[in-house]
N, C-alpha and C positions, 0 to 999 in steps of 0.2 A: 504494500500500500504506500502510495506517495502522497504526502501532505505538504512537505516543504515547498513553498512558493505557489501553493495552489489557491485559486480564487474560490471564495465561498459565496456563490450567487444564488443557487437553488438547491433545496434539499433533494430534488430529483436527480441531482448529479452524483448522489452517494448510494453505495450498496449498503445492505444491512451490516456486512462485515466491517465496513468503514465506519458506520455510525457506532457500532459496538466498540470499536477501537477508540473513538473520540470519547465515549462515555467512560471507558476504562481509564484513559489519561486524565479526564476531569476529576475522577475520584482521587487520583494521586495528588491533585492540587489542593485538596481540602485542608491539610495541615499548613500549607503555605499561605493560606489566607490570614493566618495568625502570626506566623514567624517571618513571612516574607522570603524572598529568594533573589538571586542575581542571574537567573536563567536568561533574562532578556536585557542584561546590562549592555548599554550602548545602542540599543534598538529604539527607534522612534515610530510611534503610531500617529497617523493623522486622522482626526475625526472631521469629516465633512458632512454636516447635518443641514439639509435644506428644509427640514420639517422639525417641529418641536420634539423633544425627547427628554425624559428624566432617567429612567432605568437603563435603557440601552446605551446611551452616551456615557453616563457616569460609570456603568459597570465595565465598559471597555476601558475607560481611563483607569479605574481602580485595578482592573485585572493587569493592565500593562505595568502599572506602578508597583503592584505587589510582586511582580516578577523582575523588578529592577529596571524597567524601561522608562521612556519618557513619552509625553503626549503633546501634540500641537493640534491646531485646527480651529473651526468655528462652528457655532450653533445658530448663527444668524447670518444668512448669505448676504444681507444688505450691508454688512461690514466688510465684505470681500469685493474683489474686482468683478464679480458677477453683477454687482450693482452698476458697473460701468459698461456692461454689455459683453463681458468675456464669456465665451461658450464653455460648456462643461468639459469638452475634450481638452481644451487648452488649460483649464484649471487642473485637471488630472495630470497633464504633462508637466505642469509646473510643480505641483505638490509632491510628485514622485521623486523629485530631486532632493526633497527635504526629509523624506520618510522611508521606512522599510515596509510599511503596510498601510493601506488606506481603508477606513471604515466609512461607508457612504450610505446616507439615507436621503431619499428623494421622493417627491410627491408623484412622479410619473413612473408608470410601469416600464420595465425594460431598461431603465437607465443603468442599473448595476451591471447588467450584461454588456451594455455598450461601453461603460467605463473600463471593464476588464479587457476589452479589445484594444484600448488605447494605452493602458497602464503597463509598465514594466515591473511594477511591484504588485503583490497580491491585493485584490479588492475583496472586502467583506461586505456583503449586502446587509445593511442594518434596517431594511424596510424599503420596498419599492412600490409606492402607491398602494393599490388594493391587491397587489399581486402576491408577493411572498415576503417572509421574514424568517429565513432559514435558521439563524442562531437561536431565535425564540423557540422554534420547534425542537431543536436539540436540547435546550434547557428544560423544555416541557417533558421530553422523554427522560431526561436525567432525573427530574423530580419524581415522575411516576415510578421509575425503576428503584430509586432510593427509598421512597416511601412505602411502596407496595411489594418491593422485592422482585418484580417481574413486569413484563409488558404483555407477553403472549398470554392469551386466554382471558383478557379483561374485556369488560363492557365499558366503552368510552362514550360519553354523552357530550355533544357540543350544543350550547344554547346561546341564542342571541343573533348577532349580525354575521351571518355566514356568507353573505354576498360580498361585502366590502372589507371584511376582516381578514387582513393578510396573514395573521397568525394562524387562523384555522385552516387556511389553504396549505400552508407549509406543514402544519401538524398532521393534516389528513394524508398528505403525500408520505410523511415520515411513518405514520402508523400503518400505512399500506405495506411496509416492509415486515410487519409482524402479523401474528394470528390473533386478530381482535375483531369484535363487533362494534361498529360505529353507528351511533344514533344521532340524528340531526334534528334539532328542535328550533324552529324559527317561524316568523310570519311568512306568508306566501311570497312577498316581494323581496325577502331577504334570504331566500334559500341559497344553498351552496351553488357556486358557479358551475355551469354545465361541463366545462372542460375539466374541472377538478373531479367532478363526479364520474365522468367517463373514464378517466385514468384510474381512479381509486377503486371503482367498482370491479375492475378486472381482477383485483387481488384480495379484497376483503368484503364482508357483508355489510351493507349500508341500509339503514332504516330511517326514513324521513317521517317525522311526526310533528304535530303542533301542540300536543298536550304533554308537558313534562311530567305531570303527576302520574300519567299512565305507564311510565317506564322508569321512574326514579328508583323503584325497588330493585331494579336490575343493575344499576350503575355502580361501577367501581371508581370511576373518575367522572366528575361533573366539571366540564371546562366551559366557563362562563365568559362571554365577551360583551362589551358595551356596544350599543347601537351608535355607529360613528357618524355623527351629524356632519362633520366636515367632508365626508365622502359623497353625500347625497347631491346629485345635480339639481334636484327639485326640493326646496325646503318644505313644501307641502307634503311630499312623500314621507319626509322624516317625521313630521307632526303626526302622521297616521300611525306610525309604529313605535314612537318613543315610549319607553316604559312598558313594552309588551310583556317582558318577563322580569320578575323580581324574585330572587331566591331568599326565602325567609325560613324560619324554623318550621313553620307549618308546611312549606313546600317539601322539606326533607324528612317529615315525620315518619315516613315509611322506608327511609333509606337504610342501607347496610351500615353497621357500626364502623366499618372500615372505609366508608366513602371518603374520597379525597376531592375537595373542591379547589379547583385551580382557576386562575384569572391572569391574563398577561398584563393587566393594569395599563392605564389608570381605570379605576372604578368610579362610576358616577352614582347610580342608584340601583344597579342591577343585582347587587348582593347587599342584603340588610346588614348593618353593623352588628346586629345581634349574633351573626354567624361567626364573627371574628374570634370570639372567645371559646368556640367549640373545637373539639378535636378534628372536625371535618376541614377546617380552614387551613389550607396549605399555601395560599397565594403570597403571603409575606415571606415564608420560608423559601418559596420558589425564587424570590428575588436573590437570596443568598446563593442558591444553587446556580443562578444565572452568572454570578461572579465566578464561581468555581468552573463552570462549563467554558466560559470565555477565556479564563486563564489557560485551560487545557488546549483550547482551539488556537490561541495565539502562540503557545509554545510549540504546537505541531506545525503550524503554517510557517513560523519563523525558524524552524529547524532546530529548536532547543531540545526536543525530545524525539 
């Protein structure tokens, strides 16, 4: 398996064996979150974020620094030469001279793939429009595996915005590498994109339902996403579906005691705060797992392990 110098653009670019190797390396990083390391001493990561981010941007920065590296970049493109009209290809060609790896988030689909074609240093897709978010899918897998001890044989339920939510697209592709049942719960206009369904249905069983209560008793993992107002081309369509699903204690009253509730965050009102103090809530622990996973991924891509 080759990871050094590799672009991380789509989860579809990985085999199960490769994913398992990433998860294995991530686990080795857990003690390093406390004591630090010099594995990436002398390496520089460039964060280029054309959309807002809290967890992804900060976790990549924290991961790089925990491993002894440095970070540069921007989180507001209006402070860069993009404001002056510089195109993305030129930005990438410039920034690659200052860094060993580039983490890129953009509002347009396909931009990460395009950037990888121009760049001589590895590109990590930190979210491309409504398309994909591959490192989120990897940290979701890592969380599931660490908390439940396995991925094969589980019943996974996605609920919320499955049309515009890039995290569920990447996670669906990733879960298709395993033996799972996938349940999709969403309003009609927010159903999973057809191209994702077509691909994933070839490998795992998928069930589309509108009533979460009808299948909550089967769930091992409940993956909740917010309805993303910023992705809707028509504000009126958003108003029709906002608040469609809200997970409360009553919602999960018939759930397994081992249920894990995950969320890529940010959360708006789709998970009641009363869930936070229950054993079901894993979404804040998932944030820490994200740091661990990204440490492992950076170490692999930069050839440190």
